[in-house]
C-alpha positions in Angstrom: -7.7 -20.5 -14.5 -11.3 -20.1 -13.5 -13.8 -18.4 -15.8 -14.1 -15.3 -13.7 -10.3 -14.8 -13.7 -10.3 -15.2 -17.5 -13.1 -12.6 -17.8 -11.3 -10.2 -15.5 -8.1 -10.5 -17.5 -9.9 -10.0 -20.8 -11.8 -7.0 -19.6 -8.7 -5.4 -18.0 -6.8 -5.7 -21.3 -9.7 -4.5 -23.4 -10.4 -1.5 -21.1 -6.7 -0.5 -21.1 -6.7 -0.5 -24.9 -9.9 1.5 -25.1 -8.6 4.2 -22.7 -5.3 4.5 -24.4 -6.6 4.5 -28.0 -10.1 6.0 -27.9 -10.3 8.5 -25.0 -8.5 11.8 -25.1 -6.9 11.6 -21.7 -5.5 15.0 -20.5 -1.7 15.3 -20.7 -1.4 16.4 -17.0 -1.9 12.9 -15.6 -1.4 9.2 -16.6 -3.9 6.4 -16.0 -3.2 2.7 -15.5 -5.7 -0.1 -15.0 -4.1 -2.1 -12.2 -6.8 -4.6 -11.5 -10.4 -5.4 -12.5 -12.8 -7.5 -10.3 -16.0 -8.6 -12.0 -19.0 -9.5 -10.0 -20.1 -13.1 -10.0 -23.1 -12.3 -12.2 -20.7 -10.4 -14.6 -23.0 -7.3 -14.5 -20.7 -5.1 -12.5 -16.9 -4.6 -12.5 -14.8 -2.7 -10.0 -11.9 -1.2 -12.0 -8.9 -0.2 -9.9 -7.0 2.7 -11.4 -3.6 4.2 -10.6 -3.2 7.9 -11.4 0.2 9.6 -11.7 1.0 12.0 -10.4 -1.0 11.1 -7.3 -2.0 14.7 -6.7 -4.2 14.4 -9.9 -5.9 11.2 -8.7 -9.3 12.9 -8.0 -9.2 14.5 -11.4 -8.2 11.2 -13.1 -11.1 9.3 -11.5 -13.5 12.1 -12.3 -12.4 11.9 -16.0 -13.1 8.2 -16.1 -16.5 8.5 -14.4 -17.5 11.3 -16.9 -16.5 9.1 -19.8 -18.0 5.9 -18.4 -20.9 5.6 -20.9 -18.6 6.0 -23.9 -16.1 3.5 -22.4 -18.8 0.9 -21.7 -20.2 1.3 -25.2 -16.8 0.7 -26.7 -16.1 -2.2 -24.3 -19.4 -3.8 -25.3 -18.3 -3.7 -29.0 -14.9 -5.1 -28.2 -15.8 -8.1 -26.0 -18.1 -11.0 -26.5 -20.2 -11.4 -23.3 -23.9 -11.6 -22.8 -23.8 -8.4 -20.7 -21.4 -5.5 -20.7 -20.5 -4.9 -17.0 -21.2 -1.6 -15.4 -17.8 -0.1 -14.6 -17.2 1.4 -11.2 -13.8 3.2 -11.0 -11.9 3.1 -7.8 -8.5 4.7 -7.0 -5.7 2.2 -6.4 -3.4 4.0 -4.0 -1.1 1.0 -3.5 1.9 2.7 -5.2 1.4 5.9 -3.2 1.2 4.0 0.1 4.4 2.0 -0.8 6.2 5.2 -1.7 5.3 6.7 1.7 6.5 3.6 3.5 9.8 3.7 1.7 10.2 7.4 2.4 9.5 6.7 6.1 12.0 3.9 6.2 14.6 6.1 4.5 14.0 8.9 7.0 14.4 6.4 9.9 17.7 5.2 8.4 19.1 8.7 8.3 
């Protein structure tokens, strides 16, 4: 496994733990870190987030963006890297798209 893949995996795991244990996520939605892509210089990271229910996606991303500084601070204490990457949260709508495709296929079968 290449170094960048190892860093991505380590950051994803650490970030998921921080969000679940240290942030007070509102009870009306559920956040999951689905993927993390760190830049080649390790100074930025694109964090793909799934929000359930999908109707609360905008609210979920806004929550993470508003808590970015606290999250990055905790991440910097948890990991051992020269730089703590700047986190950019992006909605991962893969599950929603798959659900819509399955619904369309079910409608066609009926």
